N, C-alpha and C positions, 0 to 999 in steps of 0.2 A: 377668757380676758387675753391668755398669752399669745392669742393670735395678732395683738395688734403691734405696730410698728416698733413702740416703746421696749417690747420684749425680744427683740433683735438684736440690741446692744449689750453684749456679755462683758459684766464687772467683775471683777475679783481681788480678793486681798494676796498682799504677798504670801508667798509660802513660809516665809519665815515666821509671820505674824501668825498662821493657821498651825504652824508647829510647836509654837509656845502656848497657844490656845488651847490644843489637843492636848499637850504633856498636862496643863494644870488641872484640864476636867479631869483627866486619867486618874490624876492621883486623888482628887477628891471623891471621884467614883469608885475607887478601890474599895473606901471606907462605906460608902452606900451600899454595895454589893456584899461586901463582909458581914453586914447589917439584915441580909436577905431584900436589899431593895432591887429597883428595876437595872437593867443591865443592857440597855438602848441608847443608841445613837440617831438624831434625827439630822439630817442634812438638807436644807433645803433648795434643792436643785430638782429642773426637770428632767436634765441630759447628762446625768453624772456617769462620769467614765469615758466622756467622748473625749479628752483633751489630755494633754501631756501632764497637767499641773493636777490633772484629776490622780494619775498614777502616784504623784510625789504624795498627795494626802493620803492614799492607800496606806504607802510605805510607813509614814507617820503613825497610823491608826495601827497597822501590823505592831509596831514597835511597842504601843500602849497596850495590844493585848497581850505582849508577852512580859510586860511588867506589871501591868495593873489588872488584867486578866478582864478587859474592857475594852470595847464594846463586844457582846454576844453576839447582837442582832444589830444592824445598820437599817433605818426607815431612809430611805431615797429612791427618788424615780430616776433609772437608767435610761442611758438613748437607745433609741430603738435602731438606729445604724452605727458602724465602724464596731463590728460585733467582736472583733478581734480585741480591741482596747477595752472596751466595756469586759469581755471576760477575763482577761490580763487584769483588771480592777479588781473582780470579783475575787481572784485566786490568791490575789497577795492578802486579803483578808479573811482568809479561809472560807470563803462561804459565807460571811455574815451578811451580803448585799443580796438581795432579794431580784433578781433580775426581771426588768420589766419587757415584755413584749407588746406594749399597748397599740391597736390596731383601731379601734373604734368600730369597724366594719372589714371585711375582705372583698365587699362587692365592688367591682371596677365602676361601675357607672355611679354608685353612691359615693365614691371616693374622689370623681370628677366632680360631682356634684359640690362637695365642700372643699374642694379645692385644697387637697389632701394627697401627699406621697406616702405610700405604705411598704413595709416589708412583705414580700410575698409567704404564702403558706410553706415554700420549703424554706425560706428562712426562718421561718417561726420554728419549724421542725429541728434545724440546727440549733437554735438558742436554747432550746428546750432541752436537748439533747446534751450539748454542750455543759450546762448548769449543772445537768444531775453528776457529771464526771468529775465536777470539783465539789458535789455535796451543796449546791447553794440551790435556795427554793427559787422557784420562778413564777412571775404573775404577770394576767393580761389584763387589758379594760376593752370592753366592747361598749356601745353607745345603742339603746333602742331608739326607734321611728326618726332615725338620721333620713333627711330629704331623699327619696327615691328608693329607700331600702323596702324590701319586699318581706312576708314572712319566712318566706323558703330561703331569702338568701342570708336571713339574720339567723335561721337556726345553722345554714351550712356555716357560717362563721362560727359560730359555737362548737360546732363539731368539729371544724378544722383545728381550733385551740386546744381543747381537748382531747384531740388526737395526737396533738404535736408532745402533750405530756406537761402541762403547764398544773403547778402546784396547785395555782388558785387563780379564778377567773371572776372578776367583779364587773357586774352589769349595770349600768347607769341608763337612766332616762334622760333623754335629750332636755338640756337647758337653754334658755333664752337668755346669754351672758350680754351685759349691756356691752356696746364697745364691737363686738364679733358682728360678721357680715350675716348670721343666721337671725341674728337679732333685727335687723333692718326690715322695713315695710315692705321692699320689693320681693325679699326672697320669701318671707310668710306668704305674700301673695301666689309667689309663682308657683309655690309648692302646697300652695291650699291647707294652710296649716292650721292646725285646730288647737289652740292653747288653753290650757288649764293653770291654776296657782297651786302650788304646794310648797310645803317646808323644805329648804334646800338641805341635800346631804351635808353633814357634819357642820349643820348651822346652829351651832348651842346655844342654846336659852331656855327661857321659861315660858311655855303657854297654856293659856286657859282654854281648853276646846270644850265647847258644849256637849253635852254626852249623848246627843243626837248624832254627833258626827262619828262615832265608832260603832264599828259594825257588830254586832251581837254573832258571837260564834255558837 
């Protein structure tokens, strides 16, 4: 969905508002953490650390870490470009951010097919190595069954990411998201896609499944 033009517009709150909100949450979380509760922070951003205002946010978070011992871990997706700024942001919060090097694939032709630019394998290596220097976790994401992807090129991508030293590798199956070019009839026809329905990842709910849908082990 983030491929739509709507998501090219960046809107943000003033830093003064963010500063006050984090301070308020930090005070509340100090009590929660002391009682054994969770010590995390979730930031809804697909490219955190790419802009100067993200650095300001990290400085506020670092202050909260000093005063309230919160947060210990920050759930957020970091930008794949502008590595220096992203690393600086992660360093400010003492490695609490897991650095993202999400590539989908490293196959050149497949990237052209999905009209996506990417970071190179060398840049991936640098990101993973730099994250280890500041004791930050690192994560990469790949997608299975992209248009034009072959079995060997998919395996090559997995190997490159593992060799780079990422702590975690998430592998997703290609999904037809409404509003994306991949979901159009022309693209499905061009790449002769064979589609199936399944429960989406992170789609939480209550589902009644007939017993014959489950494989017997």
